[in-house]
C-alpha positions in Angstrom: 0.0 0.0 0.0 1.3 3.5 -0.9 2.2 6.0 1.8 -0.6 8.4 0.8 -3.3 5.7 0.8 -2.0 4.4 4.2 -2.2 7.9 5.6 -5.8 8.4 4.4 -6.7 5.0 5.9 -5.2 5.8 9.2 -6.9 9.2 9.3 -10.3 7.5 8.6 -9.7 5.0 11.4 -8.7 7.7 13.8 -11.8 9.8 13.0 -14.0 6.7 13.3 -12.5 5.7 16.7 -12.8 9.2 18.0 -16.5 9.3 17.0 -17.1 5.9 18.7 -15.5 7.2 21.9 -17.4 10.4 21.9 -20.7 8.5 21.4 -19.8 6.2 24.2 -18.9 9.2 26.4 -22.3 10.8 25.8 -24.0 7.6 27.0 -21.7 7.2 30.0 -22.6 8.2 33.6 -21.0 11.6 34.4 -22.6 14.4 36.2 -20.3 17.4 36.6 -19.7 20.1 34.0 -16.0 20.0 34.8 -15.7 16.4 33.9 -17.4 17.1 30.5 -15.0 19.9 29.7 -12.0 17.6 30.3 -13.4 14.2 29.3 -14.7 14.9 25.8 -11.4 16.5 24.6 -9.5 13.5 26.0 -11.8 11.1 24.2 -11.4 12.9 20.9 -7.6 13.3 21.3 -7.3 9.5 22.1 -9.0 8.6 18.9 -7.4 11.2 16.6 -3.9 10.3 17.8 -4.2 7.1 15.9 -3.7 9.1 12.7 0.0 9.0 13.5 0.2 5.4 14.5 2.4 4.3 11.6 4.8 7.2 11.9 5.2 7.2 15.7 3.7 4.0 17.2 5.4 4.4 20.6 4.3 8.0 21.0 0.7 7.1 20.0 0.8 4.3 22.5 1.8 6.7 25.2 -0.8 9.4 24.2 -3.7 7.0 23.9 -2.8 5.4 27.3 -2.6 8.8 29.1 -5.9 9.9 27.5 -7.6 6.7 28.6 -6.3 7.2 32.2 -7.4 10.8 32.0 -11.0 10.4 30.9 -11.4 7.4 33.3 -10.1 9.6 36.1 -12.7 12.3 35.5 -15.5 9.8 35.5 -16.0 8.7 31.9 -16.5 4.9 32.0 -15.5 4.4 28.3 -13.4 1.4 27.1 -9.9 2.2 26.0 -10.5 1.4 22.4 -7.8 3.7 21.0 -5.2 2.2 23.3 -6.1 -1.3 21.9 -5.4 0.0 18.4 -2.1 1.4 19.6 -1.2 -1.9 21.2 -1.9 -3.7 17.9 0.2 -1.1 16.0 3.1 -1.2 18.5 3.4 -5.0 18.3 3.1 -5.0 14.5 5.9 -2.4 14.3 8.2 -4.6 16.4 8.0 -2.7 19.7 6.9 -5.7 21.7 8.7 -4.9 25.0 7.6 -1.3 25.1 4.0 -2.3 24.3 3.9 -5.0 27.0 5.3 -2.5 29.6 2.7 0.1 28.5 -0.1 -2.5 28.8 1.0 -3.6 32.3 1.1 0.0 33.4 -2.4 0.6 32.1 -3.7 -2.4 33.9 -2.3 -1.0 37.1 -3.2 2.6 36.6 -6.9 2.2 35.6 -8.0 0.8 39.0 -6.0 3.4 40.9 -7.8 6.2 39.0 -11.1 4.8 40.1 -10.0 4.6 43.7 -8.8 8.2 43.8 -11.0 11.3 44.2 -13.2 12.6 42.9 -14.7 9.2 42.2 -13.4 7.4 45.3 -15.1 4.1 44.4 -14.9 1.0 46.6 -12.0 -1.3 45.6 -14.3 -4.0 44.2 -16.2 -1.6 42.1 -13.0 0.2 41.0 -11.5 -3.0 39.8 -14.6 -4.0 38.0 -14.8 -0.7 36.3 -11.1 -0.9 35.3 -11.6 -4.4 33.9 -14.6 -3.1 31.9 -12.4 -0.3 30.5 -9.5 -2.6 29.5 -10.0 -6.3 29.5 -6.9 -8.4 29.6 -8.3 -10.6 26.8 -8.7 -7.5 24.6 -5.0 -6.7 25.2 -3.9 -10.2 24.3 -6.0 -10.3 21.2 -4.7 -6.9 20.0 -1.1 -7.9 20.6 -1.6 -11.3 19.0 -3.1 -9.7 15.9 -0.2 -7.3 15.6 2.3 -10.1 16.0 0.5 -12.2 13.4 0.6 -9.4 10.9 4.2 -8.6 11.7 5.2 -12.2 11.1 3.2 -12.4 7.9 4.9 -9.2 6.6 8.3 -10.6 7.5 7.6 -13.8 5.6 6.5 -11.8 2.6 9.7 -9.8 2.7 11.8 -13.0 3.0 9.9 -14.4 0.0 10.6 -11.3 -2.0 14.3 -11.4 -1.1 14.4 -15.1 -2.1 12.8 -14.3 -5.5 15.4 -11.5 -6.0 18.3 -13.9 -5.1 16.9 -16.5 -7.4 16.7 -13.9 -10.2 20.3 -12.8 -9.6 21.5 -16.4 -9.6 19.7 -17.1 -12.8 21.2 -13.9 -14.3 24.7 -15.1 -13.2 24.1 -18.5 -14.8 23.0 -16.8 -18.0 26.0 -14.6 -18.0 28.3 -17.6 -17.7 26.4 -19.3 -20.4 26.8 -16.3 -22.7 30.5 -16.3 -21.8 30.9 -19.9 -22.8 29.0 -19.4 -26.1 31.1 -16.3 -27.0 34.3 -18.2 -26.2 33.3 -21.2 -28.3 32.0 -19.3 -31.3 34.4 -16.3 -31.5 37.7 -17.2 -30.0 38.4 -20.0 -32.4 37.5 -18.0 -35.5 39.5 -14.9 -34.5 42.5 -17.1 -33.7 42.3 -18.6 -37.2 42.2 -15.2 -38.8 45.1 -14.0 -36.7 47.2 -17.0 -37.3 46.6 -16.9 -41.1 47.5 -13.2 -41.2 50.7 -13.9 -39.2 51.6 -16.7 -41.6 50.9 -14.5 -44.7 53.0 -11.7 -43.3 55.9 -14.1 -42.4 55.9 -15.7 -45.9 55.7 -12.4 -47.7 58.7 -11.1 -45.7 60.6 -14.4 -46.2 60.2 -14.0 -50.0 61.3 -10.4 -49.8 57.9 -9.1 -51.0 56.2 -6.0 -49.8 53.6 -6.8 -47.2 50.2 -5.2 -48.1 48.9 -2.6 -45.6 45.6 -4.4 -45.6 47.2 -7.6 -44.4 49.1 -5.8 -41.6 45.8 -4.1 -40.6 44.1 -7.5 -40.5 46.9 -8.9 -38.3 46.7 -6.0 -35.9 42.9 -6.1 -35.8 43.1 -9.8 -35.0 45.4 -9.2 -32.1 43.3 -6.3 -30.8 40.1 -8.4 -31.2 41.6 -11.2 -29.2 42.5 -8.8 -26.4 39.1 -7.2 -26.4 37.3 -10.6 -26.5 39.3 -11.8 -23.5 38.4 -8.6 -21.6 34.7 -9.1 -22.5 34.7 -12.7 -21.4 36.3 -11.7 -18.1 33.6 -9.1 -17.5 30.9 -11.6 -18.2 32.4 -14.1 -15.9 32.8 -11.6 -13.2 29.7 -11.6 -10.9 30.4 -8.1 -9.5 31.0 -9.4 -5.9 34.7 -10.3 -6.5 36.6 -7.5 -8.1 39.2 -8.5 -10.8 42.7 -9.3 -9.5 45.8 -8.2 -11.2 49.6 -7.7 -10.9 49.3 -5.5 -7.9 47.8 -8.4 -6.0 50.8 -10.8 -6.7 52.5 -10.1 -3.3 49.3 -11.2 -1.6 49.2 -14.4 -3.7 52.9 -15.1 -2.9 52.3 -14.5 0.8 49.4 -17.0 0.8 51.6 -19.6 -0.8 54.2 -19.0 2.0 51.6 -19.4 4.7 50.6 -22.7 3.0 54.2 -24.0 3.5 55.7 -23.3 0.1 58.8 -21.1 0.2 58.0 -18.7 -2.6 59.8 -15.6 -3.8 58.7 -12.8 -6.1 61.0 -10.9 -8.4 60.0 -7.9 -10.6 62.3 -6.8 -13.4 62.2 -3.9 -15.8 60.4 -0.6 -15.4 56.9 -1.0 -14.2 54.3 0.2 -16.6 50.6 0.2 -17.2 49.4 -2.9 -19.1 46.0 -3.6 -20.7 43.4 -4.8 -18.2 43.1 -8.2 -19.9 46.9 -8.8 -19.7 46.8 -7.6 -16.0 44.2 -10.2 -15.1 45.7 -13.0 -17.2 49.1 -12.5 -15.6 47.6 -12.9 -12.2 45.6 -16.0 -13.2 48.7 -17.6 -14.6 50.7 -17.1 -11.4 47.7 -18.2 -9.3 47.1 -21.4 -11.3 50.8 -22.2 -11.4 51.2 -21.9 -7.6 48.1 -23.9 -7.1 49.5 -26.7 -9.3 52.8 -26.6 -7.4 51.0 -26.9 -4.0 48.8 -29.7 -5.2 50.9 -31.8 -7.5 54.6 -30.9 -7.5 55.7 -32.0 -4.0 58.0 -28.9 -4.1 59.7 -27.1 -1.3 60.4 -23.8 -3.1 58.9 -21.8 -6.0 59.9 -18.6 -7.6 57.8 -16.0 -9.5 59.4 -13.6 -11.9 57.7 -10.7 -13.6 59.6 -9.0 -16.4 58.3 -5.7 -17.8 59.5 -5.4 -21.4 58.7 -2.6 -23.9 56.4 -4.7 -26.0 55.5 -7.6 -23.7 55.0 -8.8 -20.1 56.9 -12.0 -19.3 55.7 -14.2 -16.4 57.8 -17.2 -15.2 57.0 -19.6 -12.3 59.6 -22.3 -11.4 59.5 -24.9 -8.7 61.9 -27.7 -7.5 59.3 -30.4 -7.5 59.5 -34.0 -8.6 58.7 -33.4 -12.3 61.3 -34.6 -14.8 61.7 -34.8 -18.5 61.0 -38.5 -18.3 57.9 -38.1 -16.2 56.2 -35.1 -17.8 52.8 -34.6 -16.3 49.7 -34.8 -18.4 48.3 -31.3 -19.0 45.2 -30.7 -16.9 42.4 -28.2 -16.9 44.6 -25.6 -15.3 47.3 -25.7 -18.0 44.6 -25.8 -20.7 43.0 -22.7 -19.2 46.3 -20.9 -19.2 47.0 -21.7 -22.8 43.5 -20.5 -23.7 44.0 -17.2 -22.0 47.5 -16.6 -23.4 46.4 -17.6 -26.9 43.4 -15.2 -26.8 45.8 -12.4 -26.1 48.2 -13.3 -28.9 50.9 -14.4 -26.5 53.0 -17.5 -26.0 53.1 -20.1 -23.2 55.7 -22.7 -22.4 54.9 -25.2 -19.6 57.2 -28.2 -19.2 59.6 -29.9 -16.8 63.0 -28.3 -16.4 66.3 -29.9 -17.2 67.5 -29.6 -13.6 64.2 -31.0 -12.3 61.0 -29.4 -11.3 58.5 -27.6 -13.5 58.4 -24.2 -15.3 55.6 -22.1 -16.6 56.7 -19.2 -18.9 54.3 -16.9 -20.6 54.8 -13.8 -22.7 51.9 -11.5 -23.1 52.0 -8.7 -25.7 51.3 -5.2 -24.3 51.8 -3.1 -27.5 52.9 -3.1 -31.1 55.8 -5.5 -31.7 59.2 -3.9 -32.2 
């Protein structure tokens, strides 16, 4: 329900309750003019205060309670209807403790007002009158109704959040599906175009022929398209909750490897320079996957990570002293295949194989600009 409609509804309820209280006050037993002058305004104020029950439930609870005590004290034997509405609203708004305290105070205060002057009723009659003004059963019913509505609204909110989470999860799944489809349909074709252009340029130069500008443009466009496609695929795979990791996060990666028991070093050579976002992310993933493979499969004690900034390329090398040898070369798994896919999409080169001296090496060169 909109705020405007809710306000109109609350105002209508407040006017209706005030009218009921005033009618009940006209039919109640009260004889003095002074009680009329004070009682009727209190009856009206008690009902009209309900107009603000959504905006200030605790304040309305206090106002309706004080008004009920006031008009009972001057001799108006009228049920505390407005206070019951306030109890319902207070519980529904989540102010259960405050509402219970206010209800207990009302149950104590109403008999005392009947015992005090000017009414000075006998105790039995005073308590009977107070019970008529505010039955405990009414209080329980009002509180229970408010709690039931509050729980129903909470369950409705949870159901809405669940629907939103389901929609987000489906959107993530669709994004991953799109990423896979793009990879399958575009990467292969662009790689073929790029390789054919590279071969044509190489053959033309080998024969001493002039390389057509169009062919050079095709080659450069293929390289750039590979980089852009990789960046697009990374963006599609990213769910927004985990920001992309890059070269600046390599020290954290190396530190985690050390904490896991692998003595790892990081060496950075060359002048640091800005690299394309796709190259930045791919370099991080290569080091991450390489160190993961070392920890899981290499049975190594040490590993070294070397980053070399070159004018036209970024070189990444990860070596370990594990058990791999030339005679027992490991079968490439999903990790190595993923690295080759990333490097190939950027137009780079990857070498992953056992070292002559034992252990394993991963060496990638990622282009960052026009070749020299």
